[in-house]
KOLFIFI-910696 format. One record per residue: residue in one letter; x, y, z of N, C-alpha, C in turn. Coordinates in steps of 0.05 Angstrom, whole numbers, padded with zeros to 5 digits, always signed. Layout:
REM residues N
aXYZXYZXYZ...
//
This chain:
REM residues 463
m-00735+00308+00475-00716+00291+00462-00714+00299+00432e-00690+00300+00422-00686+00309+00394-00697+00288+00375q-00712+00297+00355-00724+00279+00336-00703+00268+00318k-00705+00241+00313-00685+00228+00296-00688+00238+00268r-00666+00245+00256-00666+00256+00229-00668+00234+00209s-00681+00240+00187-00684+00220+00165-00657+00215+00151s-00653+00190+00144-00628+00183+00130-00628+00193+00102f-00652+00196+00090-00654+00203+00062-00659+00233+00059s-00638+00249+00066-00640+00278+00064-00636+00286+00034l-00646+00309+00027-00645+00319+00000-00616+00320-00011p-00597+00331+00004-00569+00332-00007-00558+00304-00012d-00565+00285+00005-00555+00258+00000-00566+00246-00025v-00592+00249-00029-00605+00239-00054-00594+00254-00078l-00589+00280-00075-00578+00295-00098-00550+00285-00105q-00534+00279-00084-00507+00269-00090-00508+00242-00103l-00526+00225-00095-00529+00199-00108-00537+00202-00137g-00555+00220-00143-00563+00225-00171-00539+00235-00187i-00524+00253-00175-00500+00264-00189-00481+00242-00196a-00475+00224-00177-00456+00203-00182-00466+00184-00203l-00492+00177-00203-00503+00159-00223-00501+00172-00251v-00507+00198-00253-00505+00211-00279-00477+00210-00290m-00458+00215-00272-00430+00215-00281-00422+00187-00291l-00429+00166-00277-00421+00139-00285-00435+00131-00311l-00461+00138-00313-00476+00131-00337-00464+00146-00361a-00456+00171-00358-00444+00186-00379-00417+00173-00388f-00402+00163-00369-00377+00151-00375-00381+00124-00390f-00399+00108-00379-00403+00081-00390-00416+00082-00418g-00435+00100-00422-00452+00098-00445-00442+00114-00470l-00428+00136-00466-00421+00153-00488-00396+00144-00502p-00393+00148-00528-00369+00140-00543-00346+00160-00539w-00330+00155-00519-00309+00174-00511-00285+00174-00530l-00279+00151-00541-00254+00148-00556-00261+00138-00584t-00252+00153-00605-00255+00145-00632-00227+00138-00643f-00223+00113-00650-00196+00104-00657-00196+00093-00685s-00179+00103-00703-00178+00094-00731-00157+00072-00733g-00166+00048-00737-00148+00025-00740-00149+00014-00768a-00139-00011-00771-00138-00023-00797-00166-00029-00808d-00185-00033-00790-00213-00039-00798-00230-00014-00800g-00218+00009-00799-00234+00033-00801-00237+00047-00775s-00254+00067-00774-00258+00083-00750-00278+00069-00731v-00270+00065-00707-00287+00052-00687-00289+00069-00662s-00313+00072-00652-00318+00088-00627-00320+00069-00604y-00307+00077-00582-00306+00061-00557-00319+00076-00535s-00338+00063-00521-00349+00075-00497-00333+00066-00473g-00339+00078-00450-00325+00071-00426-00329+00041-00419l-00353+00031-00424-00358+00003-00418-00342-00016-00435s-00340-00009-00461-00325-00027-00480-00295-00025-00474l-00286-00002-00464-00258+00001-00458-00250-00016-00434l-00269-00022-00417-00263-00039-00394-00258-00068-00402t-00269-00076-00425-00266-00104-00434-00245-00107-00455e-00241-00086-00471-00221-00088-00493-00210-00061-00499i-00184-00058-00498-00170-00033-00505-00159-00036-00533p-00165-00019-00552-00155-00023-00580-00125-00021-00580r-00112-00039-00595-00083-00038-00597-00074-00012-00610g-00056+00002-00596-00046+00027-00606-00063+00051-00598a-00082+00046-00581-00099+00069-00572-00082+00090-00557p-00089+00116-00560-00074+00137-00547-00072+00132-00517r-00048+00130-00507-00043+00123-00479-00055+00144-00460y-00050+00169-00466-00059+00190-00448-00089+00190-00445e-00103+00187-00467-00132+00188-00466-00144+00164-00450v-00133+00140-00454-00143+00117-00440-00137+00120-00410t-00113+00130-00403-00107+00134-00375-00126+00153-00362s-00132+00175-00375-00150+00195-00365-00178+00183-00361l-00187+00168-00381-00213+00156-00379-00216+00137-00355f-00195+00121-00350-00196+00103-00327-00196+00119-00300l-00182+00141-00299-00182+00157-00275-00209+00172-00272i-00221+00179-00294-00248+00190-00293-00267+00170-00281l-00265+00145-00289-00281+00124-00278-00277+00121-00248l-00252+00122-00240-00246+00120-00211-00259+00143-00196g-00257+00167-00207-00271+00190-00194-00301+00186-00191g-00313+00175-00212-00341+00170-00211-00349+00148-00191v-00332+00127-00189-00337+00106-00170-00335+00117-00142i-00316+00134-00137-00312+00145-00110-00337+00162-00103n-00346+00178-00122-00371+00194-00117-00395+00176-00111l-00398+00154-00126-00420+00136-00122-00418+00123-00094f-00394+00115-00087-00390+00102-00061-00397+00122-00038a-00388+00147-00041-00394+00167-00021-00424+00173-00019a-00437+00173-00042-00466+00178-00041-00482+00156-00028v-00474+00130-00034-00488+00108-00021-00482+00107+00008w-00458+00113+00016-00450+00113+00044-00465+00135+00059a-00469+00158+00046-00484+00180+00058-00513+00171+00065l-00525+00155+00047-00552+00146+00052-00553+00125+00074l-00533+00107+00074-00533+00086+00094-00523+00094+00121r-00504+00113+00122-00492+00121+00147-00493+00151+00150p-00517+00162+00157-00519+00192+00160-00502+00203+00182s-00492+00186+00200-00476+00196+00222-00448+00204+00212a-00440+00195+00188-00414+00203+00177-00417+00231+00165r-00414+00252+00182-00421+00279+00174-00401+00291+00155w-00376+00284+00157-00356+00298+00141-00341+00279+00122i-00342+00253+00127-00326+00234+00111-00337+00232+00083t-00364+00229+00081-00375+00225+00054-00373+00249+00036p-00377+00274+00046-00372+00297+00028-00344+00299+00018i-00325+00293+00036-00297+00294+00027-00290+00273+00006l-00301+00249+00010-00297+00228-00011-00310+00237-00037g-00334+00249-00036-00346+00258-00060-00331+00281-00073a-00320+00299-00057-00304+00321-00068-00278+00310-00081f-00266+00291-00068-00241+00279-00079-00247+00267-00107g-00268+00251-00108-00276+00239-00134-00282+00260-00154g-00297+00281-00146-00304+00302-00165-00279+00317-00176v-00261+00323-00158-00236+00337-00167-00221+00320-00187m-00218+00294-00180-00204+00276-00199-00218+00276-00226a-00244+00273-00226-00258+00272-00252-00255+00298-00267i-00258+00321-00254-00256+00347-00267-00228+00351-00279f-00208+00344-00263-00180+00348-00273-00175+00331-00298h-00183+00306-00297-00176+00289-00320-00195+00293-00343f-00219+00302-00339-00236+00311-00361-00222+00334-00376t-00213+00353-00361-00201+00377-00373-00175+00369-00388a-00158+00353-00375-00133+00345-00388-00139+00328-00413f-00158+00310-00411-00164+00293-00433-00173+00308-00458f-00192+00326-00454-00203+00341-00477-00185+00363-00487s-00166+00372-00470-00147+00391-00480-00125+00378-00497q-00121+00352-00493-00100+00338-00508-00111+00324-00533n-00137+00318-00534-00148+00303-00555-00161+00322-00576s-00148+00323-00599-00158+00342-00620-00184+00332-00633a-00192+00307-00628-00217+00297-00640-00241+00310-00627f-00238+00324-00605-00260+00335-00590-00260+00365-00591e-00251+00377-00614-00251+00406-00616-00279+00417-00617n-00298+00403-00629-00325+00411-00631-00341+00397-00609l-00349+00411-00589-00363+00399-00566-00393+00404-00567s-00404+00408-00592-00433+00414-00594-00449+00389-00597g-00437+00366-00602-00452+00341-00606-00457+00327-00580i-00465+00301-00583-00472+00286-00559-00449+00283-00540i-00424+00280-00552-00401+00277-00534-00397+00303-00518g-00400+00326-00531-00397+00351-00517-00418+00354-00495i-00442+00346-00501-00463+00347-00480-00456+00329-00457g-00447+00305-00463-00439+00287-00442-00416+00297-00425l-00397+00311-00439-00374+00322-00425-00384+00343-00404w-00399+00362-00414-00407+00383-00396-00426+00373-00374l-00442+00352-00381-00459+00340-00361-00443+00328-00338a-00422+00313-00346-00405+00300-00326-00389+00321-00310v-00379+00342-00323-00365+00362-00309-00383+00377-00289a-00408+00382-00298-00427+00395-00280-00433+00377-00257a-00436+00351-00262-00441+00332-00240-00418+00332-00220s-00393+00334-00230-00370+00335-00212-00370+00361-00196a-00377+00383-00209-00378+00408-00195-00399+00408-00173l-00423+00396-00179-00444+00394-00159-00435+00375-00136a-00419+00355-00143-00409+00338-00121-00390+00353-00103l-00375+00372-00114-00358+00388-00098-00375+00406-00079l-00397+00416-00089-00414+00433-00073-00426+00418-00049q-00426+00391-00051-00437+00376-00029-00422+00381-00003v-00397+00390-00005-00381+00397+00018-00394+00420+00033f-00407+00438+00019-00419+00461+00031-00449+00458+00037l-00460+00435+00029-00488+00431+00034-00493+00421+00063r-00515+00429+00074-00522+00420+00101-00534+00392+00098r-00523+00373+00113-00533+00346+00113-00534+00336+00141t-00554+00321+00148-00559+00311+00175-00557+00333+00195g-00566+00357+00188-00567+00379+00207-00541+00393+00212s-00521+00389+00197-00496+00403+00201-00481+00407+00175s-00465+00428+00174-00449+00433+00151-00420+00425+00158v-00407+00414+00138-00379+00405+00143-00361+00427+00152l-00361+00449+00138-00344+00472+00145-00353+00484+00172a-00380+00487+00175-00389+00498+00200-00382+00480+00224e-00384+00454+00220-00377+00436+00241-00348+00437+00248a-00331+00439+00227-00302+00440+00231-00294+00465+00246f-00305+00488+00238-00295+00513+00250-00310+00521+00275s-00332+00508+00281-00345+00514+00306-00338+00494+00328a-00320+00475+00321-00312+00455+00340-00292+00468+00360s-00284+00451+00379-00265+00461+00399-00239+00468+00385p-00223+00486+00397-00197+00493+00384-00180+00470+00377n-00178+00450+00395-00161+00427+00389-00171+00412+00365a-00197+00407+00363-00208+00394+00340-00205+00410+00315r-00207+00436+00317-00204+00454+00294-00175+00453+00284y-00156+00454+00302-00128+00452+00294-00122+00425+00281a-00136+00404+00289-00131+00378+00278-00136+00378+00248y-00156+00392+00239-00162+00393+00210-00138+00405+00195f-00127+00427+00207-00105+00440+00193-00079+00423+00193f-00075+00408+00215-00051+00392+00216-00053+00367+00199i-00077+00357+00196-00080+00333+00179-00080+00339+00150a-00090+00363+00142-00093+00370+00114-00067+00368+00098p-00044+00379+00107-00019+00376+00091-00011+00346+00087a-00014+00330+00108-00007+00302+00105-00025+00288+00085v-00051+00295+00085-00070+00283+00065-00062+00291+00037v-00055+00317+00033-00048+00327+00007-00022+00313-00003v-00003+00310+00015+00023+00297+00007+00018+00268+00001m+00001+00254+00016-00005+00226+00011-00019+00223-00017l-00037+00241-00023-00051+00240-00048-00032+00244-00072i-00013+00262-00069+00005+00269-00091+00028+00248-00093l+00039+00240-00071+00063+00223-00071+00058+00193-00069v+00034+00186-00060+00028+00158-00056+00005+00148-00074f-00018+00160-00070-00042+00149-00084-00041+00154-00114y-00034+00178-00122-00033+00184-00151-00012+00167-00165p+00013+00165-00155+00033+00147-00168+00023+00118-00167l+00009+00110-00145-00001+00082-00144-00020+00077-00167l-00039+00096-00172-00058+00092-00193-00044+00091-00221n-00024+00108-00225-00010+00108-00250+00007+00083-00253g+00017+00072-00231+00032+00047-00232+00013+00024-00240i-00011+00024-00229-00030+00003-00237-00037+00005-00267l-00041+00030-00277-00047+00033-00305-00023+00025-00322l+00002+00030-00312+00026+00022-00327+00027-00008-00330s+00016-00023-00311+00017-00052-00313-00001-00063-00335f-00017-00046-00347-00034-00055-00369-00022-00048-00396t+00003-00039-00397+00016-00030-00421+00039-00047-00429d+00050-00042-00453+00074-00057-00462+00099-00040-00459a+00100-00023-00438+00122-00004-00434+00148-00019-00428t+00169-00011-00443+00196-00021-00439+00215+00003-00441q+00240-00003-00439+00260+00019-00441+00260+00031-00469m+00252+00016-00489+00254+00026-00517+00230+00042-00526n+00208+00040-00512+00184+00055-00522+00173+00076-00502t+00189+00082-00481+00182+00104-00463+00197+00129-00471t+00190+00151-00458+00203+00176-00464+00233+00175-00458r+00249+00183-00478+00278+00182-00475+00290+00209-00484v+00312+00217-00471+00326+00241-00478+00354+00234-00488i+00359+00240-00513+00385+00235-00525+00397+00262-00533g+00416+00272-00518+00427+00298-00523+00405+00319-00518q+00399+00335-00538+00378+00355-00536+00352+00346-00549r+00352+00321-00557+00328+00310-00571+00312+00294-00551v+00286+00299-00550+00268+00284-00533+00251+00266-00551i+00254+00240-00547+00238+00220-00562+00213+00213-00546a+00191+00218-00557+00165+00215-00543+00160+00185-00539a+00144+00180-00518+00136+00152-00512+00117+00141-00533t+00120+00116-00539+00103+00103-00559+00089+00078-00548y+00092+00072-00523+00080+00048-00512+00049+00052-00511t+00036+00030-00512+00006+00030-00513-00005+00009-00494f-00031+00011-00490-00045-00009-00473-00048-00035-00489y-00047-00058-00475-00053-00083-00488-00083-00085-00492p-00092-00099-00513-00121-00103-00517-00134-00115-00493s-00122-00134-00480-00132-00145-00455-00115-00134-00432v-00128-00123-00412-00114-00111-00390-00098-00131-00373f-00104-00157-00377-00091-00177-00360-00068-00191-00374d-00059-00180-00397-00038-00193-00412-00012-00195-00396n-00004-00173-00383+00021-00174-00367+00018-00193-00343y-00005-00193-00331-00009-00210-00307-00008-00240-00316t-00021-00246-00339-00019-00273-00348+00009-00281-00355a+00024-00263-00367+00052-00269-00373+00069-00273-00348v+00064-00256-00328+00079-00259-00303+00074-00286-00289l+00049-00294-00289+00042-00319-00275+00047-00344-00290t+00050-00342-00317+00053-00367-00333+00079-00369-00348t+00094-00348-00351+00118-00349-00367+00142-00358-00349p+00156-00379-00357+00178-00389-00340+00200-00368-00335q+00206-00351-00355+00228-00333-00352+00224-00313-00330y+00200-00308-00321+00195-00289-00300+00196-00302-00272n+00197-00328-00270+00202-00342-00245+00184-00333-00222f+00159-00327-00228+00142-00316-00207+00138-00335-00184w+00131-00360-00190+00123-00378-00168+00147-00386-00151s+00170-00390-00163+00194-00397-00147+00202-00373-00130i+00201-00349-00141+00208-00325-00125+00187-00320-00103f+00162-00325-00110+00141-00322-00090+00145-00342-00066g+00153-00366-00073+00159-00386-00051+00181-00377-00034q+00202-00366-00046+00225-00355-00030+00217-00332-00013t+00199-00315-00024+00189-00292-00008+00174-00301+00016v+00156-00321+00013+00141-00332+00036+00160-00344+00056l+00181-00359+00047+00200-00370+00065+00216-00349+00080w+00224-00328+00065+00239-00306+00077+00222-00292+00098t+00197-00287+00092+00179-00274+00111+00175-00291+00136s+00171-00317+00133+00166-00334+00155+00190-00336+00173l+00214-00339+00161+00238-00341+00177+00244-00316+00193n+00234-00294+00184+00239-00268+00197+00219-00263+00219i+00193-00267+00214+00172-00259+00233+00175-00274+00259i+00180-00300+00258+00181-00316+00283+00202-00306+00302p+00228-00302+00294+00247-00291+00314+00241-00262+00321h+00230-00246+00302+00223-00219+00309+00204-00217+00332i+00183-00234+00332+00163-00233+00353+00174-00244+00379l+00187-00268+00377+00196-00281+00401+00218-00266+00415i+00238-00257+00401+00260-00242+00413+00251-00215+00423g+00233-00202+00407+00223-00176+00415+00207-00178+00441l+00190-00199+00443+00175-00203+00467+00192-00209+00491l+00213-00226+00487+00231-00233+00509+00246-00208+00519l+00256-00192+00501+00271-00168+00510+00252-00148+00523a+00227-00146+00513+00208-00127+00525+00202-00136+00554m+00198-00162+00558+00193-00171+00585+00216-00167+00604l+00241-00170+00593+00264-00165+00610+00267-00135+00617l+00261-00118+00598+00264-00089+00603+00240-00079+00620n+00219-00094+00621+00196-00086+00638+00201-00091+00667r+00222-00106+00673+00228-00111+00701+00245-00088+00713k+00246-00086+00738+00262-00065+00751+00290-00076+00756i+00307-00070+00736+00335-00078+00737+00353-00054+00736r+00377-00057+00746+00396-00034+00746+00405-00029+00717g+00407-00004+00710+00416+00003+00683+00396-00001+00661r+00370-00002+00669+00349-00008+00649+00349+00013+00627a+00352+00038+00634+00352+00059+00613+00375+00056+00593i+00398+00048+00603+00421+00044+00585+00415+00021+00566y+00404-00001+00577+00398-00024+00560+00378-00016+00538r+00358+00000+00545+00338+00008+00526+00351+00023+00503v+00369+00042+00510+00382+00058+00489+00399+00040+00471l+00414+00021+00483+00431+00003+00467+00415-00015+00449l+00393-00025+00459+00377-00044+00444+00361-00030+00422i+00355-00004+00425+00340+00010+00404+00359+00023+00384l+00385+00022+00388+00404+00034+00370+00403+00023+00342p+00400-00003+00337+00398-00013+00309+00376+00000+00294w+00354+00007+00307+00331+00019+00294+00337+00048+00286a+00355+00061+00300+00362+00089+00295+00381+00092+00271v+00396+00071+00266+00416+00072+00244+00402+00068+00217p+00407+00084+00197+00394+00079+00171+00399+00050+00161s+00378+00039+00149+00379+00010+00142+00400+00004+00122y+00405+00023+00103+00425+00017+00082+00453+00017+00094i+00458+00033+00114+00484+00033+00128+00488+00007+00142s+00467-00002+00156+00468-00028+00170+00473-00050+00151a+00460-00049+00127+00463-00070+00108+00492-00072+00098f+00505-00049+00093+00533-00049+00085+00551-00060+00107v+00545-00053+00131+00561-00064+00154+00559-00094+00155w+00534-00104+00153+00531-00133+00154+00544-00147+00130r+00544-00135+00107+00558-00146+00084+00588-00148+00089f+00599-00127+00102+00627-00128+00109+00633-00150+00129l+00615-00153+00149+00620-00174+00169+00619-00202+00156y+00603-00205+00135+00600-00232+00122+00622-00236+00101n+00639-00217+00095+00659-00220+00074+00675-00246+00079g+00678-00261+00057+00692-00287+00059+00721-00285+00064d+00734-00263+00056+00764-00261+00059+00772-00247+00084f+00760-00224+00090+00769-00209+00113+00746-00200+00131g+00723-00214+00129+00700-00207+00146+00705-00215+00175f+00691-00202+00193+00695-00207+00222+00688-00236+00230f+00666-00246+00219+00656-00272+00228+00676-00294+00220n+00686-00294+00195+00705-00314+00187+00732-00311+00201n+00740-00287+00206+00765-00283+00221+00762-00294+00249l+00739-00290+00261+00735-00301+00288+00735-00331+00288l+00722-00343+00268+00722-00373+00267+00750-00384+00262s+00765-00370+00245+00792-00379+00240+00810-00377+00265s+00805-00356+00280+00822-00352+00304+00818-00374+00325i+00794-00387+00325+00789-00408+00345+00791-00436+00332g+00801-00436+00308+00806-00462+00295+00783-00475+00281w+00762-00460+00276+00738-00471+00262+00740-00464+00232a+00726-00480+00217+00725-00475+00187+00710-00450+00181e+00719-00437+00160+00704-00413+00151+00678-00420+00139v+00659-00402+00140+00632-00406+00130+00627-00390+00105p+00617-00402+00084+00611-00387+00059+00585-00372+00062w+00586-00350+00077+00561-00336+00085+00545-00327+00061l+00557-00316+00041+00542-00305+00018+00546-00320-00008s+00561-00343-00007+00565-00358-00031+00551-00385-00031d+00538-00392-00009+00523-00417-00007+00493-00409-00003p+00475-00421-00019+00447-00413-00017+00435-00415+00011a+00440-00436+00026+00429-00439+00052+00440-00419+00072w+00467-00416+00071+00480-00396+00089+00473-00368+00082a+00468-00363+00056+00461-00335+00047+00434-00328+00058m+00414-00347+00058+00388-00341+00069+00390-00336+00099f+00406-00353+00113+00410-00348+00141+00423-00321+00147a+00442-00313+00130+00456-00288+00134+00437-00264+00132v+00420-00264+00111+00403-00241+00108+00381-00240+00129v+00371-00264+00137+00351-00265+00159+00363-00254+00184a+00388-00262+00191+00401-00252+00215+00404-00222+00214a+00412-00211+00191+00416-00182+00189+00389-00167+00192n+00368-00178+00179+00342-00165+00181+00330-00167+00209t+00335-00190+00222+00325-00193+00250+00338-00172+00268w+00364-00168+00264+00378-00148+00280+00365-00120+00277l+00356-00114+00253+00344-00088+00247+00316-00086+00258a+00301-00108+00257+00272-00107+00263+00266-00110+00293i+00284-00123+00308+00278-00128+00337+00272-00103+00353p+00286-00081+00350+00280-00057+00366+00252-00048+00364f+00240-00047+00340+00213-00038+00337+00194-00057+00352n+00197-00083+00348+00180-00102+00362+00183-00100+00392m+00208-00096+00401+00213-00094+00430+00199-00069+00442v+00203-00046+00429+00191-00021+00440+00161-00022+00439t+00149-00033+00418+00120-00035+00416+00109-00053+00438m+00121-00076+00441+00111-00095+00461+00117-00085+00490l+00138-00070+00493+00144-00058+00519+00122-00038+00527g+00113-00023+00507+00091-00004+00513+00066-00019+00520g+00060-00042+00506+00037-00058+00513+00039-00070+00541l+00063-00079+00548+00066-00091+00575+00062-00070+00597q+00072-00046+00592+00069-00025+00612+00040-00015+00615s+00023-00021+00596-00005-00013+00597-00022-00033+00613i-00010-00057+00619-00025-00077+00634-00025-00069+00664p-00049-00067+00677-00050-00058+00705-00035-00078+00723a-00019-00066+00741-00004-00083+00759-00022-00098+00779e-00046-00087+00784-00064-00100+00802-00072-00128+00794l-00072-00133+00767-00079-00160+00758-00058-00180+00766y-00033-00173+00765-00011-00191+00773-00012-00195+00804e-00018-00173+00818-00020-00176+00847-00043-00194+00855a-00065-00192+00842-00087-00210+00847-00080-00239+00840a-00065-00243+00818-00057-00270+00811-00039-00282+00831v-00021-00266+00843-00003-00276+00864-00019-00285+00888v-00039-00269+00895-00056-00276+00918-00070-00302+00913d-00078-00307+00888-00092-00332+00881-00073-00356+00878g-00047-00350+00882-00027-00372+00880-00017-00379+00853a-00019-00361+00833-00010-00366+00806+00020-00363+00805n+00033-00381+00789+00062-00379+00785+00067-00361+00761d+00093-00357+00754+00100-00339+00733+00089-00348+00706w+00090-00374+00700+00079-00384+00675+00049-00379+00673q+00035-00383+00694+00006-00379+00694-00001-00349+00690k+00015-00332+00703+00010-00303+00699+00016-00295+00670f+00036-00308+00659+00043-00301+00631+00021-00310+00612t+00011-00335+00615-00009-00345+00596-00037-00335+00601s-00043-00327+00626-00070-00318+00633-00074-00288+00633i-00052-00273+00637-00054-00244+00638-00039-00231+00615t-00013-00237+00614+00004-00222+00595-00004-00227+00566l-00005-00253+00558-00011-00259+00530-00039-00249+00521p-00060-00254+00537-00086-00245+00528-00088-00214+00525l-00076-00200+00545-00078-00170+00543-00058-00159+00523l-00037-00174+00517-00018-00165+00497-00026-00173+00469r-00047-00188+00466-00055-00199+00440-00059-00178+00419p-00074-00156+00424-00077-00136+00403-00050-00124+00394v-00031-00120+00412-00005-00110+00404+00010-00130+00387i+00009-00155+00395+00023-00176+00380+00011-00179+00352m-00016-00177+00351-00029-00178+00324-00019-00155+00306t-00019-00131+00317-00011-00108+00301+00018-00110+00293v+00036-00118+00311+00064-00121+00305+00069-00142+00284t+00054-00164+00286+00057-00186+00267+00048-00177+00239l+00025-00163+00238+00015-00154+00212+00035-00134+00199l+00044-00115+00214+00063-00096+00203+00089-00110+00195g+00098-00129+00212+00123-00143+00206+00120-00159+00180v+00098-00172+00175+00094-00187+00150+00095-00168+00126i+00081-00146+00128+00080-00127+00106+00108-00116+00100w+00122-00107+00121+00149-00095+00117+00169-00116+00107t+00168-00140+00119+00187-00160+00111+00182-00171+00083f+00157-00175+00076+00149-00184+00049+00159-00164+00028n+00159-00138+00035+00167-00118+00016+00196-00109+00021s+00210-00122+00039+00237-00113+00046+00255-00113+00021f+00270-00092+00018+00288-00089-00006+00317-00085+00002n+00322-00068+00021+00350-00060+00027+00368-00083+00035i+00359-00100+00054+00376-00121+00064+00383-00141+00042i+00362-00150+00027+00367-00170+00006+00385-00158-00015f+00378-00134-00024+00393-00122-00047+00421-00114-00040l+00425-00104-00016+00452-00094-00008+00470-00114+00005v+00458-00135+00017+00475-00155+00031+00482-00178+00012s+00461-00190+00001+00466-00214-00016+00462-00209-00046e+00450-00186-00053+00444-00180-00081+00426-00202-00093g+00410-00215-00077+00393-00236-00088+00406-00262-00093g+00432-00264-00090+00446-00289-00095+00451-00305-00070p+00466-00327-00074+00476-00337-00100+00455-00352-00115f+00457-00349-00141+00438-00363-00160+00409-00357-00153r+00404-00332-00147+00376-00322-00141+00364-00336-00116s+00380-00348-00099+00370-00363-00077+00358-00345-00055t+00365-00320-00054+00353-00301-00035+00337-00279-00048e+00331-00283-00073+00314-00263-00087+00286-00264-00077i+00273-00241-00073+00245-00239-00065+00230-00222-00086l+00204-00221-00083+00188-00208-00104+00196-00178-00108s+00201-00164-00086+00207-00135-00089+00233-00131-00104t+00254-00146-00097+00279-00143-00111+00278-00153-00140w+00262-00175-00144+00260-00186-00171+00244-00166-00189a+00224-00153-00178+00209-00133-00194+00227-00110-00201w+00245-00103-00183+00264-00081-00189+00283-00089-00211r+00292-00114-00211+00310-00123-00233+00296-00123-00260l+00271-00131-00260+00256-00131-00285+00251-00102-00295g+00248-00084-00276+00241-00056-00284+00265-00038-00288f+00288-00045-00275+00311-00027-00277+00337-00041-00283g+00336-00067-00288+00360-00082-00295+00366-00081-00324q+00377-00102-00335+00382-00103-00364+00356-00107-00379a+00353-00092-00401+00329-00093-00417+00304-00089-00400p+00300-00066-00388+00278-00061-00369+00251-00065-00383q+00233-00078-00368+00205-00082-00377+00187-00069-00356y+00180-00044-00360+00166-00029-00340+00138-00040-00336g+00124-00049-00357+00098-00059-00353+00097-00085-00337i+00117-00103-00342+00119-00128-00327+00126-00122-00298a+00145-00104-00293+00152-00097-00266+00129-00084-00251a+00113-00068-00265+00089-00056-00252+00069-00078-00245a+00066-00098-00262+00048-00120-00257+00057-00136-00232f+00083-00140-00230+00094-00153-00206+00087-00137-00181s+00090-00111-00182+00084-00094-00159+00055-00095-00151v+00037-00095-00171+00009-00097-00165+00002-00124-00153i+00014-00145-00162+00009-00171-00151+00019-00172-00122i+00042-00160-00116+00051-00158-00088+00030-00143-00071l+00020-00121-00082-00001-00106-00067-00026-00123-00062i-00035-00138-00082-00058-00154-00079-00053-00176-00058v-00030-00189-00059-00024-00210-00040-00024-00199-00011l-00012-00176-00007-00012-00165+00020-00039-00156+00029l-00055-00145+00011-00082-00137+00018-00099-00161+00026v-00098-00182+00010-00113-00207+00017-00104-00218+00043f-00077-00219+00047-00067-00230+00073-00077-00213+00096s-00075-00186+00093-00082-00168+00116-00111-00171+00123l-00129-00171+00103-00157-00173+00108-00164-00200+00120t-00152-00222+00109-00158-00248+00121-00147-00251+00149y-00123-00240+00153-00110-00242+00179-00127-00228+00201m-00136-00203+00194-00151-00188+00214-00179-00201+00219r-00191-00212+00198-00217-00224+00201-00215-00250+00218v-00195-00266+00213-00192-00291+00228-00186-00286+00257l-00167-00267+00262-00159-00263+00289-00179-00246+00305n-00196-00231+00292-00216-00216+00306-00241-00231+00312r-00244-00254+00299-00269-00270+00302-00273-00279+00331p-00252-00290+00345-00256-00298+00372-00263-00275+00391a-00250-00251+00385-00255-00228+00402-00285-00219+00399r-00296-00221+00375-00324-00213+00371-00343-00233+00385a-00335-00259+00384-00351-00279+00397-00352-00276+00427v-00329-00267+00439-00328-00263+00468-00345-00239+00476g-00344-00218+00460-00358-00194+00467-00387-00195+00461a-00396-00215+00446-00424-00217+00438-00442-00223+00462
//
């Protein structure tokens, strides 16, 4: 029998030491010297987390925060390596990612900051110490840990597993560049006073450099968003919750009903599937324009139809209640195909023998539905509901293109309102970024709570 390997291998302990040195260097050393009205003041990484000096160089502060993130990732990977030695390739990759981020921003920071031309003092020693720590963290990828090397394991694996690394790598790189890096910069932007007037502007051949700075307190924008009446956060948040609730219920119910109908052996089932999935294939912005045309008060299809049968016309987009109904109907039409196809796949994965056994036991259709279909379809319904809440909460096209948030902001939601603050009249980029971060936090909290609550009974049953 193979002897169990120790969790505290030398490479793991080395990586933990590297990560701790990097964080201590960041927190303790005076990275930023800023000359203000009260004279020259030096700021360490720890002091910058509690107070950012008004007018501090934006690029330097941004780089320092990203250096901190790289160090935290390294520390997380090192602790995980000690606690979970079975994670043979995840922890080195996390450490490498944090190390690359730290090295890149250390280099950019010190190449832009003329105050650090002489690197022979304590700051220079701290710089090279942290850079060396990051480089050693990168070497962790090549170190043997828990009896295997990451690269050796990857290239000695089966051909299919080996190809998986190559196919996943481009997607990971694209996600890092186009998603995670902009996300981090958006979060940092929410700590600034950025507006249209103090960001980089091009007038003819003249480029006006950005002058916006970080607020002394990183939560100034968030406090303003949550407490200032002109930003209407709480009223728009309530409308967003209402909009999401009104959408999710018909999405799930109608999607499940259509999936159950298509799961039966009926004539023309393939044709029905194609027709019902068609709304999902059409680009959402085209569908939004079509629905707006249908709702037109003067020559729209719906009002013309009502007039032809002698009924009163409906103010689809000029009455707050009807406008909310109109955008919910349009979004439901777009969302049902995804829910239907997903649940249809779940229904087809349920063994037919279970239904045959239920028939033998004398169960009727309702009993089969409640005792077999719903319990076995529960994971699919949970996933569809979670994705639906996230997509609907962030939905932009339908609201913006069909009702434009009106009338009187009655259909405005957080995503469209954040866009108006960031790209409407007198754009406030810092405030809009704070709105976006709050949306992210709300969805993260909901997702974690939702999964924990709904998974609790499943864990209790399997225990």
